[in-house]
N, C-alpha and C positions, 0 to 999 in steps of 0.2 A: 473602564479597564484597569486605569492604575488606581481610581478611588477602591476599587475593589481589593486591590492587592494586587497588582499585575506588576512583574517588573519591567520597569521602564528603558526602554534601548535609544529611542526617537520619539521626542514628543515630534506633535504635529507640526507638518514643514511643509509651506508654498513652495510647488514647482512649477513655472509659467513659462509660455513660448506663445507666440502670436496665434496660437489654436485654443490659449484657454489656461486653467489652472488647475492642478491636483493636488491634494493633501495626502500626505503619507506619513502612520505614525508605526511607531513598531514598539514591540513588547516580547520578551524573550519566555521560552519556554525551557522545557529538559535540554540539558547540553548545549550545545553551541547551536539550538535553532530557535529560531525566532518565528512572530506572525506578524506580518505588517497590514495595517488597515488602509484602504484605499479610498478615495472620496472622489468622483471622476465626473462627477451629475455635468460638471460646466466644461467638460473638455473635449474638443472636439479632434483631435491629434490622431494619427497612427498608433499608438501605444500611451507615450509619456511623452513627456517636453524631456529635448534631447535625442529623442530617436530619429531618424529619418525613415523614409521609404528605401527600400532597396529599387531603384530603377530598374536595373538587369536581371534579368528571369535567370533565376537558380530552379534549374530540377529539384522536387523532391519527389520522394517515391509515396504513391497514394498507399497509405497504411489503414486507414480505416478506424483510427482510435479517434474518439469522439468528444471525451472529458475524464476528467478525475473522479472516478470513483469514490478511493478513498486514502488515507495517507497512517503508516502504521509505523511508531514509533518504539525502540527498546529503550527500557532504563535499567536501574542495579534492583537485586533484589530487593525486596523491602519499600520501591519507592513508587512504586506505579500506584498504589492511593493517594499518596500527596499529590500527585500530577493529575487523578481523577479530579479530587478536592478541586485543584488550581482551574481547571476548564470551567467546572461548575458555579466556583464562587464568582472569579474572574469573568470568563466568558459566556456566563450562563446555558453554558451545554448541559444534556442528560446522559446517563448511562443508558444506553441501548440494549445490552448484552453484556454479562461476563462471563468466559471458559476459566475453568482451574485447570489444573492438573490431572485432572481425570480423564478431561476433554480433550487435552494437548498432551499427548506424552508417547514415549516409546519406551524399546526395554531398556535403554540407556538414559536417557532424560527427558525433562517437560518444561513447556513453560506456562504462566499464565495470562490471561488477558481482558483488558475493559476495553469496550468501546462507547467513545464518548460523541454527542453530534449535537449540533445546533436545533434550533426550534424547529426550521423547516425540515428537517433531515436533510437535506443537501448536502452539506459537509461533516464528514466523519474520521474521527481518527482514533484508530483503537492504538492502546498502549499496553505492550507486553513487556512482563518480568520473569527472569530464569525462578525453576522452580527446582527443588532440592532434585537430584539424581542422581546416576550412578556414575557419569561420565560430565564432561562439560559440554552444555548444551550449545543449541546455534545461537542463544541469545548472549550468552557469555562468551562465545568466540568473536559473535558483533563486537561486544563492548571491550574486548581486547583489541580487537583491530582497528578501531575507530577511535577509542581511546575516551571511551564515555557513552554518555546514553545521544542517541540522533536518531535519525530517520531511517528505519529497517529497508522498506518498501513503498512505492507507488505504485497504486492499480490504478489502472487503464481500462475506460469502459470502452466496448465498440461493439456494433452490430451484427456483425460476422467475424468469430473467433477464429475460426478456419482460415478465413482470408487475412485477418492481419498477422496470424503466425506465421502464415507464407511468406509474408513482406517482410514482419521483420529478422526470419530467418535468412532468407533474401540477402537482407541490408547486413546480416554476421551479427547479429543478437541470438547467444547461444540459449538454449533452452533446459531445464533440468532432467533429465530420463525420470519415467516412469514405466516401470515392468510391465510388462505386457498383460502377466496374471489380474493387473488390476480391472482388466477390461471382461474376464471369463464368465464374468456372471453380473454385466453391469445393469443392461435391463431390469434384472429381477431387485437389484439394489436400487434402480432410480426413475423403474417405469419406465413407461414410452416415451420419447424424446424425437425432436425434429431431426437430429444431426443422425447421421449413420456409426455405427458402432469401428466400423474399418478408419473411416475419417477421422475421428478423435482417435485412434489408438495411433494411429502412423504419426500425430502432432504429437503428442502425450499431455492431452487436453482430459480435464479430469471434469467429472459431475457428479452434484449433487442439490437435493430435492429439498424440499421444504413444505409448508400447508399453501404457500402461495404460488409456487410455482418448480424452478428448475432453475440454475447457473452453472457456467462451465466456463474454467478458470487455467492457469500457466502459468508457473514463474519461472523467470528469466535467473541464469547463472548471472553472481555479479558482475556490475559494470564495469568494476577497473580489477586493478590484479590483489586489491585487498578484500575478504571475503564481508564487505559493507555491502552497499546500498545497491538492492537491485529493482525490476520491472514484475510486475503480477499483469496478465492481460486476462480480462472479466466482461461475460454478457451475459447479462442478467434477462433472465426467461419468466419473469414476476415472481423469481424469489427476491428479498432483500436481506439475506442471511449472508453468512459470510463462506461457506461452503464448511461447517462442521464436521459433514461425514466424509471430509475429504483431510479432514488435520491429521492423521495417522499415516496415510499415505505422501501428503504432501511435507510432513516431518520427515518421516521414513527417505524421501526422495533426497531432502535438503544436508541431513546427514549421509548419506551414501556419497555425498559430495566433501564434505566436513572430513570424511574418513582419510577422502582420496589426498588430503592437503597435512594429514598426519596431525590433524586438532579434534579428533573426538576422542 
């Protein structure tokens, strides 16, 4: 990666304990974000050298979260293509899809996004940048409060989004509000789905369909006192997309929260 132009942070370094060896190397990407490469074929420990298993039982609520689906980064206006090229040249990623300001816009603001993925399609990194708008966009608000480019949200995959949202709400995770009007013509927009409209409406879960199937998704509010990092919960039922049909509804919901903070 470094030979291809990657920004080095840590050269390949051995970490060793009685369970074996792990090799770790790190490169930088946008802002203070880094990517670490881990080689652990020879390691048989619980996680990494230096970590010990917890012997006492620590109760952890079951949420149904199975994996990371994708990780979204926000960069400055004009920087998206630079980082798209970086992921392509350095990591060998390819561009999966491109959304422009006509796809993701509201009355007040807009953004552009390109989704980069690795060869197997298992790792996906959408990269957002703000577009010209009448007011400050959610991307510009993030950049201001984060102090520059960084990870906007982490999408977590589940096999039962209703149960996962219920468990996370019970644990204190707040989600953004979606108006009831979103569900008025849901079946006409997305066709037949397995979940009841009432169950989705009660939880504020959005639905989108493409030629391969459909997906369900919901965004949390920021996880800290600044409007920066949040999480998305996503359940895929065939669809490999990113909820293009929900972009406007999601963007408007985020802008309502932004307006409450006085930043729109």
